[in-house]
N, CA and C atoms as a LAMMPS dump frame, in Angstrom:
ITEM: TIMESTEP
0
ITEM: NUMBER OF ATOMS
324
ITEM: BOX BOUNDS ff ff ff
-5.0000000000000000e+02 5.0000000000000000e+02
-5.0000000000000000e+02 5.0000000000000000e+02
-5.0000000000000000e+02 5.0000000000000000e+02
ITEM: ATOMS id mol type element x y z
1 1 1 N 480.314 -319.899 158.61
2 1 2 C 480.184 -318.519 159.022
3 1 3 C 481.326 -317.67 158.479
4 2 1 N 482.493 -318.281 158.291
5 2 2 C 483.655 -317.548 157.804
6 2 3 C 484.174 -318.169 156.513
7 3 1 N 484.818 -317.345 155.712
8 3 2 C 485.558 -317.784 154.536
9 3 3 C 486.959 -317.204 154.652
10 4 1 N 487.882 -317.805 153.956
11 4 2 C 489.244 -317.271 153.922
12 4 3 C 489.53 -316.822 152.496
13 5 1 N 489.904 -315.553 152.359
14 5 2 C 490.247 -314.977 151.066
15 5 3 C 491.641 -314.384 151.17
16 6 1 N 492.552 -314.896 150.371
17 6 2 C 493.94 -314.42 150.368
18 6 3 C 494.549 -314.455 151.766
19 7 1 N 494.205 -315.485 152.536
20 7 2 C 494.76 -315.643 153.87
21 7 3 C 494.1 -314.803 154.944
22 8 1 N 493.028 -314.098 154.608
23 8 2 C 492.325 -313.239 155.565
24 8 3 C 490.974 -313.866 155.892
25 9 1 N 490.656 -313.96 157.188
26 9 2 C 489.363 -314.497 157.607
27 9 3 C 488.301 -313.432 157.394
28 10 1 N 487.246 -313.797 156.656
29 10 2 C 486.157 -312.869 156.327
30 10 3 C 484.815 -313.506 156.687
31 11 1 N 483.813 -312.663 156.836
32 11 2 C 482.455 -313.153 157.054
33 11 3 C 481.951 -313.764 155.75
34 12 1 N 481.413 -314.97 155.828
35 12 2 C 480.875 -315.631 154.644
36 12 3 C 479.6 -314.93 154.188
37 13 1 N 479.351 -314.969 152.914
38 13 2 C 478.173 -314.313 152.334
39 13 3 C 476.879 -314.807 152.983
40 14 1 N 476.801 -316.102 153.298
41 14 2 C 475.573 -316.651 153.885
42 14 3 C 475.333 -316.172 155.317
43 15 1 N 476.327 -315.543 155.937
44 15 2 C 476.182 -315.066 157.316
45 15 3 C 475.674 -313.629 157.382
46 16 1 N 475.488 -313.009 156.255
47 16 2 C 475.03 -311.616 156.231
48 16 3 C 473.526 -311.548 155.995
49 17 1 N 473.029 -310.361 155.799
50 17 2 C 471.609 -310.13 155.506
51 17 3 C 470.689 -310.635 156.612
52 18 1 N 470.984 -310.225 157.851
53 18 2 C 470.113 -310.545 158.968
54 18 3 C 470.415 -311.844 159.684
55 19 1 N 471.326 -312.627 159.184
56 19 2 C 471.631 -313.918 159.805
57 19 3 C 472.79 -313.838 160.784
58 20 1 N 473.514 -312.744 160.757
59 20 2 C 474.711 -312.62 161.591
60 20 3 C 474.386 -312.711 163.079
61 21 1 N 473.291 -312.114 163.512
62 21 2 C 472.939 -312.105 164.934
63 21 3 C 472.789 -313.521 165.483
64 22 1 N 472.077 -314.356 164.772
65 22 2 C 471.876 -315.73 165.233
66 22 3 C 473.198 -316.497 165.264
67 23 1 N 474.003 -316.318 164.245
68 23 2 C 475.282 -317.022 164.183
69 23 3 C 476.224 -316.585 165.302
70 24 1 N 476.301 -315.284 165.553
71 24 2 C 477.184 -314.785 166.612
72 24 3 C 476.679 -315.23 167.978
73 25 1 N 475.38 -315.13 168.21
74 25 2 C 474.819 -315.563 169.493
75 25 3 C 475.141 -317.033 169.751
76 26 1 N 475.009 -317.847 168.736
77 26 2 C 475.304 -319.274 168.879
78 26 3 C 476.785 -319.503 169.151
79 27 1 N 477.639 -318.842 168.392
80 27 2 C 479.081 -319.03 168.549
81 27 3 C 479.577 -318.572 169.92
82 28 1 N 478.978 -317.506 170.461
83 28 2 C 479.399 -316.982 171.762
84 28 3 C 478.612 -317.594 172.923
85 29 1 N 477.8 -318.606 172.621
86 29 2 C 477.063 -319.388 173.616
87 29 3 C 476.012 -318.581 174.378
88 30 1 N 475.315 -317.705 173.664
89 30 2 C 474.18 -316.972 174.227
90 30 3 C 472.899 -317.691 173.858
91 31 1 N 471.869 -317.513 174.677
92 31 2 C 470.537 -317.973 174.297
93 31 3 C 470.016 -316.977 173.268
94 32 1 N 469.798 -317.449 172.063
95 32 2 C 469.347 -316.58 170.974
96 32 3 C 467.924 -316.11 171.242
97 33 1 N 467.693 -314.809 171.102
98 33 2 C 466.38 -314.212 171.355
99 33 3 C 465.958 -313.378 170.143
100 34 1 N 465.422 -314.026 169.124
101 34 2 C 465.105 -313.31 167.886
102 34 3 C 463.978 -312.288 168.023
103 35 1 N 463.16 -312.408 169.048
104 35 2 C 462.023 -311.5 169.191
105 35 3 C 462.343 -310.253 170.005
106 36 1 N 463.555 -310.167 170.551
107 36 2 C 463.942 -308.983 171.315
108 36 3 C 464.298 -307.879 170.325
109 37 1 N 463.79 -306.698 170.561
110 37 2 C 463.945 -305.603 169.596
111 37 3 C 465.391 -305.139 169.423
112 38 1 N 466.185 -305.116 170.504
113 38 2 C 467.536 -304.561 170.423
114 38 3 C 468.645 -305.562 170.719
115 39 1 N 468.324 -306.621 171.424
116 39 2 C 469.343 -307.571 171.868
117 39 3 C 469.001 -308.959 171.339
118 40 1 N 469.978 -309.616 170.756
119 40 2 C 469.695 -310.902 170.115
120 40 3 C 470.063 -312.093 170.981
121 41 1 N 470.668 -311.843 172.135
122 41 2 C 471.054 -312.957 172.978
123 41 3 C 471.117 -312.57 174.435
124 42 1 N 471.035 -313.601 175.276
125 42 2 C 471.112 -313.391 176.717
126 42 3 C 471.85 -314.566 177.332
127 43 1 N 472.726 -314.24 178.293
128 43 2 C 473.463 -315.254 179.045
129 43 3 C 473.557 -314.731 180.472
130 44 1 N 472.692 -315.211 181.351
131 44 2 C 472.656 -314.693 182.716
132 44 3 C 472.251 -313.228 182.713
133 45 1 N 473.105 -312.378 183.291
134 45 2 C 472.837 -310.939 183.341
135 45 3 C 473.45 -310.179 182.168
136 46 1 N 473.926 -310.907 181.164
137 46 2 C 474.589 -310.267 180.028
138 46 3 C 473.691 -310.338 178.796
139 47 1 N 473.504 -309.186 178.164
140 47 2 C 472.753 -309.105 176.912
141 47 3 C 473.738 -308.984 175.757
142 48 1 N 473.363 -309.517 174.61
143 48 2 C 474.204 -309.45 173.418
144 48 3 C 473.515 -308.619 172.351
145 49 1 N 474.264 -307.681 171.793
146 49 2 C 473.807 -306.918 170.634
147 49 3 C 474.805 -307.16 169.505
148 50 1 N 474.298 -307.453 168.327
149 50 2 C 475.154 -307.665 167.158
150 50 3 C 474.886 -306.536 166.177
151 51 1 N 475.962 -305.882 165.754
152 51 2 C 475.856 -304.748 164.838
153 51 3 C 476.412 -305.177 163.485
154 52 1 N 475.539 -305.257 162.517
155 52 2 C 475.909 -305.65 161.155
156 52 3 C 476.351 -304.399 160.401
157 53 1 N 477.4 -303.76 160.929
158 53 2 C 477.895 -302.506 160.37
159 53 3 C 478.817 -301.836 161.374
160 54 1 N 478.833 -300.504 161.378
161 54 2 C 479.743 -299.715 162.218
162 54 3 C 479.129 -299.422 163.586
163 55 1 N 479.858 -299.765 164.634
164 55 2 C 479.454 -299.425 165.999
165 55 3 C 479.938 -298.016 166.31
166 56 1 N 479.023 -297.168 166.753
167 56 2 C 479.352 -295.787 167.107
168 56 3 C 479.013 -295.544 168.574
169 57 1 N 479.518 -294.447 169.099
170 57 2 C 479.215 -294.098 170.487
171 57 3 C 477.719 -293.855 170.674
172 58 1 N 477.087 -293.246 169.693
173 58 2 C 475.645 -293.017 169.769
174 58 3 C 474.866 -294.314 169.873
175 59 1 N 475.291 -295.322 169.127
176 59 2 C 474.61 -296.617 169.185
177 59 3 C 474.838 -297.286 170.539
178 60 1 N 476.04 -297.177 171.075
179 60 2 C 476.303 -297.737 172.408
180 60 3 C 475.387 -297.083 173.436
181 61 1 N 475.296 -295.767 173.4
182 61 2 C 474.431 -295.059 174.349
183 61 3 C 472.971 -295.454 174.174
184 62 1 N 472.533 -295.622 172.93
185 62 2 C 471.164 -296.065 172.671
186 62 3 C 470.917 -297.437 173.3
187 63 1 N 471.848 -298.369 173.087
188 63 2 C 471.688 -299.713 173.64
189 63 3 C 471.686 -299.685 175.167
190 64 1 N 472.583 -298.893 175.751
191 64 2 C 472.622 -298.787 177.215
192 64 3 C 471.316 -298.227 177.764
193 65 1 N 470.732 -297.281 177.074
194 65 2 C 469.46 -296.697 177.517
195 65 3 C 468.281 -297.631 177.275
196 66 1 N 468.492 -298.689 176.491
197 66 2 C 467.425 -299.639 176.172
198 66 3 C 467.427 -300.856 177.085
199 67 1 N 468.323 -300.88 178.052
200 67 2 C 468.419 -302.05 178.925
201 67 3 C 468.341 -301.644 180.39
202 68 1 N 468.108 -302.63 181.23
203 68 2 C 468.068 -302.38 182.665
204 68 3 C 469.466 -302.015 183.151
205 69 1 N 469.53 -301.156 184.153
206 69 2 C 470.816 -300.63 184.638
207 69 3 C 471.709 -301.695 185.271
208 70 1 N 471.132 -302.775 185.792
209 70 2 C 471.94 -303.793 186.472
210 70 3 C 472.421 -304.899 185.534
211 71 1 N 472.202 -304.758 184.24
212 71 2 C 472.637 -305.757 183.259
213 71 3 C 473.987 -305.366 182.666
214 72 1 N 474.621 -306.329 182.041
215 72 2 C 475.863 -306.103 181.31
216 72 3 C 475.564 -306.253 179.824
217 73 1 N 476.41 -305.672 178.997
218 73 2 C 476.183 -305.686 177.555
219 73 3 C 477.448 -306.113 176.83
220 74 1 N 477.297 -307.083 175.945
221 74 2 C 478.374 -307.441 175.026
222 74 3 C 477.91 -307.056 173.63
223 75 1 N 478.766 -306.333 172.926
224 75 2 C 478.443 -305.905 171.567
225 75 3 C 479.441 -306.541 170.615
226 76 1 N 478.922 -307.194 169.593
227 76 2 C 479.748 -307.763 168.531
228 76 3 C 479.427 -306.989 167.26
229 77 1 N 480.429 -306.349 166.685
230 77 2 C 480.205 -305.498 165.515
231 77 3 C 481.164 -305.869 164.393
232 78 1 N 480.71 -305.65 163.168
233 78 2 C 481.594 -305.877 162.027
234 78 3 C 482.67 -304.802 161.943
235 79 1 N 482.346 -303.599 162.401
236 79 2 C 483.309 -302.496 162.402
237 79 3 C 483.068 -301.654 163.651
238 80 1 N 484.139 -301.066 164.166
239 80 2 C 484.051 -300.234 165.367
240 80 3 C 484.687 -298.883 165.052
241 81 1 N 483.962 -297.827 165.368
242 81 2 C 484.471 -296.468 165.167
243 81 3 C 485.83 -296.344 165.862
244 82 1 N 486.872 -295.934 165.147
245 82 2 C 488.206 -295.816 165.756
246 82 3 C 488.239 -294.892 166.975
247 83 1 N 487.321 -293.941 167.06
248 83 2 C 487.269 -293.05 168.22
249 83 3 C 486.904 -293.787 169.506
250 84 1 N 486.388 -295.009 169.392
251 84 2 C 485.979 -295.772 170.575
252 84 3 C 487.112 -296.598 171.177
253 85 1 N 488.242 -296.676 170.493
254 85 2 C 489.332 -297.538 170.954
255 85 3 C 489.788 -297.231 172.375
256 86 1 N 489.821 -295.981 172.757
257 86 2 C 490.307 -295.606 174.085
258 86 3 C 489.189 -295.239 175.055
259 87 1 N 487.949 -295.391 174.641
260 87 2 C 486.815 -295.061 175.516
261 87 3 C 486.438 -296.266 176.355
262 88 1 N 486.031 -295.991 177.571
263 88 2 C 485.564 -297.04 178.479
264 88 3 C 484.093 -296.789 178.79
265 89 1 N 483.32 -297.849 178.756
266 89 2 C 481.906 -297.785 179.098
267 89 3 C 481.659 -298.779 180.221
268 90 1 N 480.907 -298.362 181.229
269 90 2 C 480.577 -299.267 182.328
270 90 3 C 479.716 -300.413 181.819
271 91 1 N 480.041 -301.606 182.254
272 91 2 C 479.234 -302.794 181.965
273 91 3 C 479.149 -303.138 180.48
274 92 1 N 480.123 -302.704 179.671
275 92 2 C 480.079 -302.97 178.234
276 92 3 C 481.381 -303.621 177.776
277 93 1 N 481.239 -304.696 177.016
278 93 2 C 482.371 -305.346 176.363
279 93 3 C 482.133 -305.243 174.862
280 94 1 N 483.111 -304.71 174.149
281 94 2 C 482.988 -304.527 172.704
282 94 3 C 483.938 -305.481 172.004
283 95 1 N 483.427 -306.193 171.021
284 95 2 C 484.248 -307.096 170.233
285 95 3 C 483.97 -306.908 168.758
286 96 1 N 484.984 -307.15 167.968
287 96 2 C 484.845 -307.031 166.519
288 96 3 C 484.787 -308.431 165.915
289 97 1 N 483.744 -308.683 165.147
290 97 2 C 483.569 -309.967 164.474
291 97 3 C 484.543 -310.016 163.294
292 98 1 N 485.307 -311.063 163.078
293 98 2 C 485.282 -312.373 163.721
294 98 3 C 486.261 -312.528 164.876
295 99 1 N 487.07 -311.507 165.166
296 99 2 C 488.103 -311.646 166.199
297 99 3 C 487.536 -312.068 167.546
298 100 1 N 486.39 -311.503 167.938
299 100 2 C 485.838 -311.844 169.249
300 100 3 C 485.425 -313.313 169.323
301 101 1 N 484.965 -313.87 168.229
302 101 2 C 484.569 -315.283 168.218
303 101 3 C 485.808 -316.172 168.298
304 102 1 N 486.831 -315.814 167.551
305 102 2 C 488.069 -316.597 167.598
306 102 3 C 488.699 -316.539 168.989
307 103 1 N 488.66 -315.38 169.639
308 103 2 C 489.186 -315.251 171.004
309 103 3 C 488.357 -316.065 171.986
310 104 1 N 487.044 -316.106 171.764
311 104 2 C 486.17 -316.906 172.626
312 104 3 C 486.588 -318.376 172.576
313 105 1 N 486.822 -318.885 171.383
314 105 2 C 487.219 -320.287 171.251
315 105 3 C 488.622 -320.532 171.782
316 106 1 N 489.476 -319.546 171.744
317 106 2 C 490.828 -319.705 172.281
318 106 3 C 490.801 -319.865 173.8
319 107 1 N 489.764 -319.305 174.451
320 107 2 C 489.647 -319.404 175.914
321 107 3 C 489.016 -320.712 176.36
322 108 1 N 488.321 -321.385 175.468
323 108 2 C 487.61 -322.622 175.853
324 108 3 C 488.591 -323.764 176.025
């Protein structure tokens, strides 16, 4: 899933082009749900969305409006809009790939 280039951890070429969602769901221990239109994984009351690009506030709001109000949302994105760094969203955890996966394994 990852390659190292000049000492920097990068997403491997084989993990792109639609395959990232399955790989992230597996790495973060979600039940992979390829047929769900907006969310690629589920773990209890938590839904997983993987963004193969830039996460924006508009996309977060879209995802929140696409799910039940009593659920939680974890978003794994390749890039996160810098304007979101200080914003808080109820029931939302935002992680940047690959850092969120490495942090997940550090907790295990």
